[in-house]
C-alpha positions in Angstrom: 28.3 38.2 16.3 27.0 35.4 18.5 23.4 35.7 17.5 24.4 35.5 13.9 26.5 32.4 14.5 23.7 30.8 16.4 21.1 31.5 13.7 23.5 30.2 11.0 24.0 27.0 12.9 20.2 26.5 13.4 19.5 27.2 9.7 22.3 24.8 8.7 20.9 22.0 10.9 17.4 22.5 9.6 18.5 22.5 6.0 20.5 19.4 6.5 17.6 17.6 8.1 15.3 18.7 5.2 17.9 17.5 2.6 18.3 14.1 4.3 14.6 13.6 4.3 13.9 14.7 0.8 16.7 12.8 -1.0 16.1 9.3 -2.2 19.5 7.9 -1.5 19.7 6.0 -4.8 19.3 6.5 -8.6 15.9 6.5 -10.1 15.1 4.4 -13.2 15.0 6.9 -16.1 14.8 4.7 -19.2 11.7 3.1 -20.7 11.0 -0.6 -19.9 10.3 -2.1 -23.3 7.6 -4.6 -24.2 9.6 -7.8 -24.7 7.2 -10.4 -23.4 3.6 -10.7 -22.0 2.5 -11.7 -18.5 1.6 -15.1 -19.8 5.2 -15.7 -21.0 7.2 -17.8 -18.4 9.8 -15.1 -18.6 7.5 -12.7 -16.9 7.3 -14.8 -13.7 11.0 -15.4 -13.8 11.6 -11.7 -13.9 9.2 -11.0 -11.0 10.6 -13.8 -8.9 14.3 -13.4 -9.8 15.0 -9.9 -10.9 12.8 -8.4 -8.2 12.3 -11.2 -5.7 11.3 -12.9 -3.5 10.3 -16.2 -5.2 6.8 -16.6 -6.6 5.4 -19.6 -4.7 2.7 -22.1 -5.6 0.1 -23.6 -3.3 -1.6 -20.5 -1.9 -5.2 -19.6 -1.2 -6.3 -16.0 -1.2 -9.7 -14.6 -0.1 -10.7 -11.1 -1.1 -12.5 -9.1 1.6 -14.3 -5.9 0.8 -15.0 -3.0 3.2 -15.1 -3.0 6.9 -18.1 -5.3 7.3 -16.1 -8.2 5.8 -12.5 -7.2 6.6 -12.7 -6.4 10.4 -14.6 -9.5 11.5 -12.2 -11.7 9.5 -9.1 -10.1 11.1 -10.6 -10.1 14.6 -11.6 -13.7 14.3 -8.1 -14.6 13.3 -6.6 -12.7 16.2 -9.0 -14.3 18.7 -8.1 -17.7 17.4 -4.3 -17.2 17.7 -2.5 -19.9 19.6 1.2 -18.9 19.5 2.0 -15.6 17.8 0.5 -12.4 16.3 2.4 -9.8 14.4 0.6 -6.6 13.3 2.1 -3.6 11.4 0.0 -0.7 10.4 0.2 2.9 9.2 -3.1 3.9 10.7 -4.5 2.8 14.1 -6.9 5.4 15.5 -9.1 5.6 18.5 -12.7 4.7 18.1 -15.0 1.6 18.2 -12.9 -0.5 15.9 -9.6 0.5 17.5 -11.0 -0.5 20.9 -12.0 -3.9 19.5 -8.5 -4.6 18.2 -6.9 -3.4 21.4 -9.2 -5.7 23.5 -8.6 -8.7 21.2 -4.8 -8.3 21.1 -4.7 -7.7 24.9 -6.8 -10.8 25.6 -4.5 -13.0 23.5 -1.4 -11.6 25.2 -2.8 -12.4 28.6 -3.5 -15.9 27.4 0.2 -16.4 26.6 0.2 -15.6 22.9 3.3 -13.6 21.8 1.9 -10.4 20.4 4.0 -7.8 18.5 2.5 -4.6 17.2 4.3 -2.1 15.0 2.6 1.3 14.7 3.9 4.1 12.5 4.6 7.1 14.7 3.0 9.7 12.3 0.1 7.6 11.0 -1.0 6.4 14.4 -0.7 9.7 16.2 -4.5 9.7 16.8 -4.5 6.6 18.9 -5.5 7.1 22.6 -2.7 6.5 25.1 -5.1 4.2 27.1 -5.1 1.7 24.2 -1.3 1.6 24.2 -1.2 1.3 28.0 -3.8 -1.5 28.1 -2.0 -3.5 25.5 1.4 -3.1 27.1 0.0 -4.0 30.5 -1.4 -7.2 29.0 2.0 -8.1 27.6 1.7 -6.9 24.0 5.0 -5.6 22.7 4.3 -2.3 21.0 6.8 -0.3 19.0 6.5 3.0 17.2 8.2 3.3 13.8 10.5 6.3 13.5 9.3 8.5 16.4 10.9 11.9 16.6 14.2 11.8 18.5 17.4 13.6 17.8 18.9 10.5 16.2 15.9 9.9 13.9 15.5 13.3 12.4 17.0 12.2 9.1 14.3 9.6 8.8 11.1 11.4 9.9 9.9 11.5 6.2 10.3 7.7 5.9 7.1 6.0 7.2 5.9 2.5 7.3 2.8 2.5 5.2 2.5 -1.3 5.4 -0.7 -3.0 6.6 0.1 -6.5 7.8 -1.4 -9.0 10.1 0.1 -12.5 10.5 -1.4 -15.1 12.9 0.6 -18.1 14.1 2.7 -17.8 10.9 -0.2 -19.6 9.1 -2.5 -16.9 8.0 -1.8 -13.4 6.8 -3.8 -10.3 5.9 -2.6 -7.4 3.7 -4.2 -4.6 1.7 -5.2 -1.0 2.1 -7.3 -0.8 5.2 -6.4 1.1 8.4 -7.7 0.4 11.8 -10.2 3.2 12.2 -13.9 3.8 12.1 -13.8 5.4 8.6 -13.4 1.8 7.3 -16.4 0.3 9.1 -19.6 -0.4 7.3 -19.9 -1.4 3.6 -19.1 1.8 1.7 -22.8 2.6 2.0 -22.3 6.3 2.7 -19.7 9.1 2.5 -18.7 8.3 6.1 -17.8 4.7 5.3 -14.8 4.2 2.9 -14.6 1.7 0.1 -11.5 -0.5 0.4 -10.2 -4.1 -0.1 -8.1 -6.3 2.0 -6.8 -9.9 1.3 -6.5 -13.0 3.5 -3.6 -15.3 2.6 -2.9 -18.9 3.5 -0.1 -21.1 2.2 3.7 -20.9 1.6 3.7 -17.1 0.8 2.6 -16.3 4.4 6.3 -16.8 5.4 7.2 -13.9 3.1 4.6 -11.8 4.8 6.0 -12.7 8.2 9.5 -11.8 6.9 8.3 -8.4 5.8 7.1 -7.7 9.4 10.3 -8.9 10.9 12.2 -6.6 8.6 10.9 -3.5 10.4 10.8 -5.2 13.8 14.5 -5.8 13.7 15.1 -2.2 12.6 13.0 -0.9 15.5 13.5 -3.3 18.4 16.7 -4.9 17.2 15.3 -8.3 18.0 14.9 -11.3 15.6 11.6 -13.2 15.7 12.2 -16.8 14.5 11.3 -20.4 15.2 8.3 -22.6 14.4 5.8 -20.3 16.1 6.7 -17.6 13.6 7.8 -19.6 10.6 6.0 -23.0 10.7 6.2 -25.5 7.9 3.6 -24.4 5.3 2.0 -26.9 3.1 0.1 -26.1 -0.1 -3.5 -25.2 0.5 -4.7 -23.7 -2.8 -4.0 -23.2 -6.5 -2.6 -19.6 -6.6 1.0 -18.6 -7.3 1.8 -15.8 -4.9 4.5 -13.5 -3.8 4.6 -11.0 -0.9 6.7 -8.1 -2.2 8.2 -5.5 0.2 9.9 -2.2 -0.5 11.5 0.5 1.6 13.4 3.7 1.2 16.7 2.2 2.4 16.4 -1.1 0.6 14.8 -1.7 -2.8 12.7 1.4 -2.9 12.9 1.3 -6.7 11.7 -2.3 -6.7 8.0 -1.6 -6.3 8.1 1.0 -9.1 10.0 -1.5 -11.3 7.3 -4.1 -10.5 4.6 -1.8 -11.8 6.7 -0.7 -14.9 7.4 -4.3 -15.8 3.7 -5.3 -15.4 2.5 -2.4 -17.5 5.2 -3.1 -20.2 4.2 -6.8 -20.3 0.4 -6.2 -20.7 -1.1 -7.4 -23.9 -4.8 -6.9 -23.5 -5.9 -5.0 -20.5 -4.9 -3.1 -17.4 -7.3 -2.2 -14.6 -6.2 0.0 -11.8 -8.0 0.9 -8.6 -6.0 3.6 -6.8 -6.6 5.8 -3.8 -3.8 8.3 -4.7 -2.5 8.5 -8.3 0.4 10.8 -9.0 2.5 8.8 -11.4 6.0 10.0 -12.5 6.8 10.8 -16.2 8.3 7.4 -17.0 5.2 5.6 -15.6 2.9 7.8 -17.6 5.0 7.1 -20.8 4.8 3.4 -20.1 1.0 3.5 -19.7 0.7 5.5 -23.0 3.0 3.0 -24.8 0.8 0.1 -23.6 -2.3 1.9 -24.8 -0.7 2.6 -28.3 -0.1 -1.1 -28.7 -3.8 -1.8 -28.1 -4.0 -2.4 -24.3 -7.3 -1.2 -22.9 -6.6 0.8 -19.7 -9.2 1.7 -17.1 -8.4 3.6 -13.9 -10.8 4.2 -11.0 -9.9 7.0 -8.6 -11.6 8.9 -5.8 -14.1 11.5 -6.9 -15.7 14.3 -4.8 -15.1 12.4 -1.6 -11.3 12.4 -0.9 -9.2 12.9 2.2 -6.3 14.4 0.2 -7.5 17.2 -2.0 -3.9 18.4 -2.9 -3.0 14.9 -4.0 -6.1 14.9 -6.2 -5.2 18.3 -7.7 -1.7 17.1 -8.5 -3.2 14.0 -10.1 -5.5 16.1 -12.3 -2.5 18.0 -13.8 -1.2 14.7 -15.1 -4.3 13.5 -16.9 -4.0 15.4 -20.1 -1.7 13.0 -21.9 -3.4 9.9 -20.5 -6.8 11.0 -21.7 -5.4 12.0 -25.1 -4.0 8.5 -25.5 -7.4 7.0 -24.9 -6.8 5.8 -21.3 -10.2 5.7 -19.4 -10.3 7.5 -16.1 -13.3 7.1 -13.7 -14.1 8.8 -10.4 -15.9 6.8 -7.8 -19.0 8.6 -6.6 -20.5 7.1 -3.3 -17.6 7.7 -0.9 -13.8 7.9 -0.4 -12.2 5.3 -2.7 -9.2 3.7 -0.9 -8.6 0.5 -3.0 -5.2 -0.4 -4.3 -5.7 -3.2 -6.8 -3.8 -3.7 -10.1 -5.0 -6.3 -12.6 -3.1 -7.1 -15.9 -4.5 -9.3 -18.6 -7.0 -10.9 -16.2 -4.3 -13.2 -14.7 -1.7 -11.0 -12.8 -3.0 -9.1 -9.7 -1.1 -6.9 -7.3 -2.8 -5.7 -4.1 -1.5 -4.1 -0.9 -0.5 -0.8 0.7 1.3 0.8 -2.2 -0.2 4.0 -3.7 0.6 5.0 -7.3 2.8 7.9 -6.3 6.4 9.0 -5.5 5.8 8.7 -1.8 5.0 5.0 -2.0 7.7 4.4 -4.7 10.5 6.2 -3.0 9.9 7.1 0.6 7.5 4.8 2.4 7.9 1.2 3.5 5.3 -0.8 1.6 4.0 -4.4 1.1 2.1 -5.8 -1.9 0.7 -9.3 -2.4 1.1 -10.4 -6.0 -1.1 -13.2 -7.3 -0.8 -15.1 -10.6 -4.1 -16.9 -10.9 -6.8 -16.5 -13.7 -9.6 -17.6 -11.4 -8.7 -15.1 -8.7 -8.1 -12.3 -11.3 -11.6 -13.0 -12.7 -13.1 -12.4 -9.3 -11.2 -9.1 -9.0 -12.4 -8.0 -12.5 -16.0 -8.6 -11.4 -15.5 -6.4 -8.4 -13.8 -3.8 -10.6 -16.8 -3.8 -12.9 -19.1 -3.3 -9.9 -17.1 -0.3 -8.8 -17.0 1.0 -12.3 -20.8 1.0 -12.3 -20.7 3.4 -9.3 -18.1 5.7 -11.0 -18.3 8.6 -13.5 -16.1 8.6 -16.6 -14.0 11.8 -17.0 -14.3 13.0 -20.6 -11.5 14.8 -22.4 -13.7 17.8 -23.2 -15.0 18.1 -19.7 -11.4 17.9 -18.3 -10.2 20.6 -20.7 -13.0 22.9 -19.6 -12.5 22.6 -15.9 -12.3 25.9 -14.0 -9.3 28.2 -14.1 -9.0 28.1 -10.3 -8.9 24.3 -10.5 -6.1 24.4 -13.1 -4.1 26.8 -11.0 -4.5 24.5 -7.9 -3.5 21.5 -10.0 -0.3 23.2 -11.1 0.6 24.4 -7.6 -0.1 21.0 -6.1 2.2 19.3 -8.7 5.2 21.2 -7.3 4.9 18.9 -4.3 4.8 15.8 -6.5 7.9 14.3 -5.1 6.4 14.3 -1.6 2.8 13.2 -2.5 
């Protein structure tokens, strides 16, 4: 009897842990978000800043950075120029040349008296060498792992921080899709160098980015970071309206999904989406199709042959039928892995950041997006989108229907994991 009792207890514990990690903890939006106003209507900004929050603030300057050759030097220069504080949160920090450069720069600033706080996701940063962590800690860098495996964190092991944030002196912030790893170095010139975008922010919205970092720092270290060295007075420096929008499983995990739904429903002319992983839920698909039926042109660029997540790609394929039938244009980027996460509506509203277009980002991960309302900035992003489009291959409806039977089977099997992708 004792072996049976023991096995029963173990199975019960395992099933309980699995259940706690798979459940969302809140109701999911099931009903369509209707097209009631456009993104140029003042009600749109009121909805984004009041229904979802935080406030959309004027006076910001945003600089778009593309691929490692632009992104890493800008981030490292900001770190090396820090005078008071550095806060860094990332899902991926791996060993390699670029990982070493960040470790050295962060350590040097800590030894110089700068307060340096680093938040690394336990799962995503599993490939970082212990010597990097030891060197940073020895220099005075405060390093925390997000949701490491302990008996008291087993119910949260499926909740990861997927955020990519860097804030320097509370004055300048960086957010986007890039991880700290050698795959992102270069300029997307070969299959070994990924295509990605990251964004440098100055102005009042930097305080919202800092608040997003402190959100998880409090959860992990139970310490509040505050004062002028973290939250200085921020004067207007540019012409962009901006909002740093965070989400997490435990608080507002439906908010990022609602942000996308409202944006799609408010489109009047065009939607351009650059997505590394695209496994939308049924309501999001229906909202896309509704937008297309009222005349909105929709173009989506996704990874092609070069992808790091083949099962995610298979699950995505199974969802393309209705989108292609509705006239939505889907393109596959050819040169290398496509890791961009940029969303442009009506050439004025732009959302960039860490969020993927899938259930994992919408329900399970902690994410951060930078939302920008600025026609001039949006025009720059449209130009970059068009450049990527020129390196992409359009997927035709006939070609998609005639894909191999094996591919269709894999697509259907992968879709069974949709809630975790």
